[in-house]
C-alpha atoms as one frame of an Amber mdcrd trajectory, in Angstrom:
protein
 115.495 279.118  98.631 112.426 278.587  96.416 112.750 280.858  93.389 114.407
 279.118  90.486 117.324 280.841  88.766 116.977 281.423  85.042 119.724 278.868
  84.381 121.181 275.880  86.220 124.678 274.449  86.070 125.273 270.809  85.165
 128.066 268.595  86.451 127.859 265.570  84.150 131.365 266.299  82.858 132.654
 266.421  86.429 132.095 262.667  86.553 135.171 262.188  84.366 133.653 259.424
  82.249 135.529 260.584  79.141 132.508 261.980  77.300 133.827 265.520  77.440
 137.566 264.909  77.233 140.309 264.769  79.883 139.435 264.207  83.526 138.814
 267.234  85.727 140.058 267.387  89.299 139.166 269.468  92.325 141.824 272.075
  91.585 140.490 272.634  88.060 136.848 272.768  89.117 137.123 275.001  92.183
 137.365 278.287  90.174 134.302 277.229  88.178 132.258 276.571  91.300 133.396
 279.814  92.930 132.542 281.858  89.831 129.030 280.434  89.751 128.388 281.098
  93.425 129.725 284.655  93.153 127.367 285.371  90.278 124.422 284.162  92.312
 123.606 281.121  90.186 122.870 278.513  92.783 121.171 275.482  91.248 123.531
 272.543  90.684 122.400 269.513  88.699 124.168 266.195  89.240 123.567 262.439
  89.470 125.206 259.390  90.987 125.585 257.903  87.516 127.862 260.796  86.524
 131.076 258.926  87.198 129.382 256.597  89.714 129.487 259.191  92.460 132.534
 261.143  91.279 130.548 264.213  90.205 128.636 264.275  93.500 131.819 263.785
  95.504 133.548 266.756  93.870 130.486 268.977  94.107 129.992 267.948  97.726
 133.510 269.020  98.664 132.701 272.520  97.467 129.189 272.703  98.911 130.374
 271.803 102.409 131.859 275.280 102.686 128.687 277.083 101.596 125.530 277.710
 103.689 122.766 275.283 102.705 120.336 278.093 101.945 122.754 279.531  99.378
 122.255 276.797  96.771 119.836 274.219  95.408 120.593 270.600  94.542 119.086
 268.658  91.675 120.030 264.959  91.837 118.746 261.759  90.264 117.835 258.127
  90.766 119.066 256.195  87.720 117.251 252.827  87.417 120.170 251.165  85.626
 122.349 251.773  88.710 119.811 250.487  91.224 120.675 247.783  93.734 118.053
 245.143  92.981 118.583 243.551  96.403 117.804 246.714  98.349 114.467 247.016
 100.136 113.997 250.392  98.447 116.608 251.025  95.730 115.476 254.645  95.327
 116.014 255.419  99.011 119.355 253.619  98.990 120.700 255.625  96.046 119.359
 258.822  97.571 121.230 258.176 100.820 124.470 257.442  98.959 124.131 260.681
  97.005 123.163 262.644 100.113 126.295 261.406 101.883 128.545 262.327  98.954
 126.976 265.775  98.672 126.863 266.401 102.388 123.170 267.270 102.322 120.268
 265.395 103.878 117.734 267.048 101.591 117.484 267.452  97.803 115.556 270.359
  96.323 114.836 268.259  93.226 115.161 264.498  93.007 114.497 262.931  89.642
 113.641 259.531  88.247 116.317 259.718  85.572 114.564 257.691  82.882 111.328
 255.723  82.472 112.749 252.205  82.751 110.128 250.383  84.886 108.922 253.881
  85.777 105.725 253.117  87.758 107.735 251.002  90.185 110.193 253.810  90.895
 107.483 256.453  91.165 105.966 254.426  93.994 109.374 253.924  95.624 110.158
 257.648  95.643 107.039 258.464  97.685 108.544 257.633 101.132 111.406 260.085
 100.515 108.947 262.837  99.653 106.738 262.012 102.641 109.807 262.198 104.907
 110.586 265.707 103.648 113.869 264.674 102.048 112.772 265.798  98.585 111.527
 269.277  97.788 110.177 268.380  94.334 109.766 265.010  92.615 111.124 265.230
  89.090 110.778 263.112  85.964 113.549 263.079  83.367 113.375 261.659  79.828
 109.686 260.846  80.279 107.006 261.097  77.588 103.712 262.902  78.153 101.897
 259.600  78.713 104.501 258.556  81.276 104.188 261.920  83.032 100.409 261.475
  83.255 100.885 257.964  84.638 103.248 259.254  87.318 100.829 262.040  88.206
  98.088 259.510  88.867 100.306 257.378  91.098 101.565 260.377  93.069  98.091
 261.895  93.410  96.945 258.822  95.302  99.627 259.639  97.883  98.727 263.322
  97.977 101.789 264.256  95.933 102.470 265.561  92.427 105.149 265.782  89.774
 107.167 268.865  90.671 109.411 269.191  87.604 110.231 267.677  84.208 113.696
 267.505  82.653 114.203 266.467  79.031 116.632 266.888  76.154 115.538 270.142
  74.544 117.467 272.202  72.028 117.221 273.662  68.544 118.175 270.178  67.328
 115.591 268.339  69.457 112.305 270.110  70.094 110.270 266.935  70.523 109.205
 267.888  74.059 107.460 270.925  72.567 106.092 269.105  69.538 104.662 266.282
  71.692 102.825 268.658  74.034 105.037 268.125  77.097 106.172 271.735  77.288
 102.638 273.107  76.977 101.421 270.654  79.603 104.119 271.733  82.052 103.353
 275.401  81.481  99.616 274.836  81.946 100.207 272.970  85.218 102.851 275.322
  86.589 105.478 272.563  86.430 109.039 273.809  85.838 110.625 272.339  82.708
 114.401 271.900  82.835 116.113 271.625  79.454 119.369 269.735  79.097 121.645
 269.334  76.058 120.721 272.901  75.097 124.137 273.300  73.473 124.228 269.702
  72.186 127.584 269.059  73.885 129.113 271.949  71.957 127.469 271.376  68.580
 125.424 274.550  69.123 128.292 276.558  70.576 129.411 277.902  67.197 132.881
 276.440  67.778 132.505 273.307  65.639 132.019 273.152  61.875 133.524 271.452
  58.825 136.827 273.201  59.423 136.761 272.512  63.157 135.463 268.985  63.859
 135.035 267.413  67.278 138.040 265.662  68.878 138.853 262.569  66.827 137.680
 259.320  68.352 135.324 261.000  70.846 131.676 260.104  71.323 130.789 263.649
  70.336 132.662 263.201  67.052 130.734 260.017  66.342 127.385 261.718  66.897
 127.927 265.212  65.530 130.692 265.066  62.905 128.356 263.498  60.293 126.169
 266.615  60.499 128.959 269.220  60.465 128.130 270.445  56.972 124.583 271.226
  58.067 125.800 272.703  61.355 128.066 275.044  59.407 124.992 276.326  57.557
 123.082 276.726  60.823 125.974 278.568  62.458 126.045 281.081  59.609 122.367
 281.870  60.097 122.624 282.058  63.874 125.711 284.271  63.716 123.741 287.060
  62.053 121.250 287.040  64.922 124.016 286.729  67.524 125.743 289.782  66.042
 122.499 291.726  66.359 122.402 290.937  70.086 126.164 291.262  70.551 126.422
 287.755  71.955 127.854 284.389  70.937 126.007 281.595  69.162 126.140 279.576
  72.394 124.540 282.428  74.330 121.897 282.720  71.636 121.022 279.017  72.001
 120.739 279.408  75.780 118.598 282.534  75.393 116.317 280.564  73.039 115.778
 277.881  75.701 114.907 280.552  78.273 112.545 282.251  75.825 110.743 278.908
  75.430 109.948 278.997  79.147 112.508 276.427  80.269 115.364 276.402  82.773
 118.432 275.383  80.759 121.003 273.209  82.502 124.394 274.279  81.193 127.336
 271.952  81.714 130.399 273.859  82.859 134.048 272.799  82.730 135.610 276.251
  82.289 135.197 279.521  84.170 134.235 281.486  81.062 131.375 279.049  80.425
 129.896 280.186  83.735 130.074 283.883  82.938 128.896 283.360  79.353 125.861
 281.359  80.506 124.903 283.978  83.065 125.212 286.718  80.445 122.993 284.695
  78.101 120.134 285.053  80.575 120.096 288.764  79.757 119.685 288.234  76.006
 116.041 289.030  75.242 114.745 287.406  72.076 111.531 288.470  70.374 108.937
 285.894  69.377 109.877 286.498  65.753 113.545 285.806  66.506 112.676 282.578
  68.323 110.692 281.438  65.297 113.527 282.485  62.996 115.976 280.304  64.919
 113.612 277.352  64.812 113.079 277.781  61.071 116.850 277.738  60.535 117.113
 274.538  62.576 114.173 272.898  60.799 115.910 273.364  57.439 118.629 270.959
  58.587 116.195 268.056  58.924 117.863 266.907  62.162 116.419 265.614  65.420
 119.253 264.479  67.678 118.186 261.568  69.885 120.883 260.044  72.047 121.287
 256.426  73.166 119.802 256.962  76.649 116.530 258.510  75.461 113.671 258.258
  73.022 112.200 260.939  70.810 109.161 262.365  72.596 105.933 261.733  70.723
């Protein structure tokens, strides 16, 4: 399966690290997986670091009952989790993930962040040469770091096959820094994550409805709830015009920008809502209108694991 779906589904929350609330088990997640597969959305994004294998383990239990050509896997090497004593830490983490997922090949395998990036770019080459990776991906990398990786891979007859960065109405730095244009000019798929800002762009949270007390999301987003309330009001008018939700509007915006949004799913209706969002067609004027509304907030959300792209 080579053609990318218009959206991908993310399983960070399946790792049960507490970021998104109570732990999710196999019984709770099975209907979500089944709904996605029935709708034909077949790209699953995961990583070993999501619960130190827990997300991959749960996803793997479901995938074992599905033909391999019916889905795509997007997985990651996270430098902070690397075994420094391993001969090739990238290959070692890949094999652990492959075992948990029950798949010997990954359609996309990413270097999760640029920590000591040139070293890991070189270490990923044997996996690609062995045919275990369909596309080499770079996540949370700047344009300069992408160029550096391209040079290293070119010497081995390889190339960057995808880029995945934080990209939303509240963080458009990958567009402003030229990364998005570069990817489009080179035919490199750009995957956008945090499109809904962990719910902040879902339309469900405002001054009257803050994030769960004591949560990491509350720490990050509650201070901007007054401004989010203003943004929601503006987006709601446009959402009403398209007969969709604010969350679907935010997803449709990411698609209109030429990206593949990765939507984290912990409920069945999130699956169906995300798929429906792919059918919301925004005009160029509407895209610009949404960005103007966001710009008025004066916010660029940059999380602890990343840097603002410049």
